[in-house]
N, C-alpha and C positions, 0 to 999 in steps of 0.2 A: 480662403487662405492661399497665398502665392507660394512660389518656390521656397520650400521650407528646409530647415536643417535636416540633413539625411539621418543622422544618428548612428551610433556604434554598430548595431546589429545589421542594419541595412547596408552600411558601408562594408562591413565584413562579408556579407553575402555577395556584394558586387565585386570585391577583391578576389573572392574565390571563383565566381562564375564567369566574369568577363574575359580573363585571359584565354581560356579554352575556346570560347565563342569567337574571339578575334582570330585565333590561330586556325581553327578548324573550318570556319565558314567565311564566305564573302557576304556583304550586306548591300541591300538595295532598299533604302528607307525613303518613304515619301509621305507628305501630308503632315509633317510636324507642326506646320503653321496652324492646323486646326485644333491643336491641344490648347485648351484655355490656360492663360497665364495666371489667372486668379479664380478663386471660388471652387466649390465642389462640383464634380461632374462624374458621369459614368462613361467608361469605355466598354463597348460591346464587341467581343472578339470571337472569330471562328476558331474551331479547335479540331486539328487533324493529325496531331502527333503528341506523344507524351513529352517531347522536349520543346514544343512550341511555346509553352509559358516562358521559357528562357529567352526565346527569340523576341517575343512581344515585350517582356520585361526589360530587355536590353534597350530596345527602341524607346520605350516609355521613360526609362531611367535617364536616357540622354536628352529628353525634353526638359528635364528639371522638375517634372511633376511625378512623384513616386506613385507607382500603382499599388493599391491595396487589394489583394486577392481574397475572394471568398473561400472559406474552408469550414468544415463541420466543427461545431463548438467543442467536441471532445478533444481536439488537438490542442486546445488552449489550456488544458489542465496542467498539473504539476509535472516537472521533468524538463529535460533539455529541449525537447521539441516545443513544449508549451512556452518555454522562455523565449525561444527564437521567434515563434509565431507572434507573441505579444511584443517582443522587442522590435520586430520589423513592421508592426502595425497592421498585420493582416486582420481580416474581418470575419468573425464567427457567424455561422448560420445556425439558428436554433431550430433544428428539424423536429424537435419533440413537441413544439407548440401546435395548437389546433387552428391558430389564426395565421393565414398565409402571409400577410404583411408583417406580422409580429416576428416571423422567422427571420426577417431581414432588418430588424430594428437597429442592429449595430451598423448595418450599411447606411441606413437613413441617417443615423447620428454622425457617421463619418463624413457623409456628404454635407451635412449641415455645419460641420467643423471646417469645411473647405477642402476635403480630401478628394482624391481620384479613386473611385472604386471600380475594379475591373470585373466584368461579368463575362462568363462564357455561357451565352443563353441556351446553347444546345444541351448543356448539363453534363455532357460526356463527349468523347471522341465521336466525330461524325461516322455514321455507318453507311453513308452514301457510297456506293461502289466506286464512283469517280471523285470522291472526296469533296463534293460541294457541301455547303451548309445544309443541314437538315431541319426538320420541324423543331422549333425551340420551345422552351418553357417560359413562363410569364414573369419570372422574378425580376428581370431588368426593367420590364414595362411597369410592374407594380411600383418599384422604387422610383422610377422616373416620373410617374404620374403623381406620386405622393410628394416628391420634393420639387418637381418642375425644374430639375436641373438639366443642363445640356447632356445629350447622349451622343457620344462620338463613336461612329462605327469604325472598326479596325479589321482589315482583312490581312491574312498572312499566308504565305506559301513558301515551301522550301524545306522546312523542318521535317515535313512528311516524306520528303524524298530521302532524307538522311536516316529517319526512323519512321517507317510507315505505321499507320494505326494498328495497334494490337500486335506489333512485331517486337521481338526482343533482340533482333540482329541489326545493329546500325550499319548504314552504308555511307561512310564518311568520304570515300574517295570514288571518283574525282570530287574535289571540293565543291560543296553545294552553296548556293546563294540564298540567304534568308531574306525574303521579300516581305516587307511590312508597309502597309499603306493606310493612313488615317484619312477619314473623309469629313466633310462638313457635318455639323450637328443634324440629327434627324428631327424633322419638324413634327412634334407630337402635340402641338398646341390645340388641335381640333378635338383632342380627348380630355383636355384639362377640366372642363366643366361638366363632364359626364360621370355618372355613377360607374365605378370600376367593375362592371359586370364581366363575366367570362367572355362575352362577345367583344366588349371594348378592349379588354386585355389581349385577346387574340389578335384583333386588328392592330393594336399598338405594337405587339410583338412581331407581327408580319412586316410592319413598316421598318422596324429595326433590322430584321433579317434581310429584307430586300436591299437595304442600304449596304449591308456587309457583302451580300452576294454580288451586287453591282461592282463594288471595289475589287472583289476577287476575279470577276470577269475581266476587268481591266488588267489586273496582274497577269492572269493566265492567257489573255488574248483569245478566250473562248466564251461561248454562250452557255449559261447554266440551264438545266432543265426547267421547263415551264412550271413544274410543280415540285417543291422541295421533297426530298425523301422523308417518308414517314415510317419509322421502325415498326410502329404498331400495325399499320396497314400492311407492311411487308410480312410480318409474322402471321397475320390473318390469312393473307394470300398463300403463304407457304402451307399453312394448315389445311386450307381449302384444297390445294393441289394434292397434298398428301392423302386427304380423305378420298379424293377422286381416284387416285391410284389404287388405294385400298379397295374401293368399290369395284374398280375394273378387274383387279386380281381375283376378287371373290366371284365375280360373274364369269370370268374365264375358267376358273377351277370348278364351277358347279357342274353337276351331271343331271340327267333326267330323274335319277332316283332322289336327288335333293329336293325336288318339288313335290314328291309324294308325301 
């Protein structure tokens, strides 16, 4: 489906959100030509600030292809929030299912209807100390391999300077520049005829994240680490170091009588 009618709720959200974004931030947008004019597709976006969904959404909205964000299905129940989520066409994720792909059945259906579905593959704000993309989850790859739709990598930078990850204190001045850059579709064709095993999904996810990271390197003018940050590995390393310190303290405090 091509550039479609925006609808009341999405237009209302744009009317509320766009003026503060225009006033408070400068913009540096690149790569809009990579956003498909027709048909369903995925955008895979890095996540480094609680306000960067607004930055990305502003960019995507101005391409004429509305982004549909993933959200837990409980938000789509009765009430004002549920009405807004449904009215703006956001996509529920069914976390209670035991089938990994079935959790994204609404995303698959949206793509088949010709929608743009926005994935944050990391699943949360990056925990990388230097705010590079970290190890990602396989949801975007699962849906991409199921639908064989284009996957557009999108990197963004600047919202994190205004509101750093896990911070509640915005730093709006001096005025920050919200940089968003979309890239060419990620080539996942080599995975299409393979069984979506954990190994295949991992490789497809790594290909998506490598494309996002490359775009972010271009935006920042810096080189990313050779290996993306892995929160699980970092936690294990912290526990190992803590256990080592505990052992050393116990050794230091021991006395000859302790061995009797």
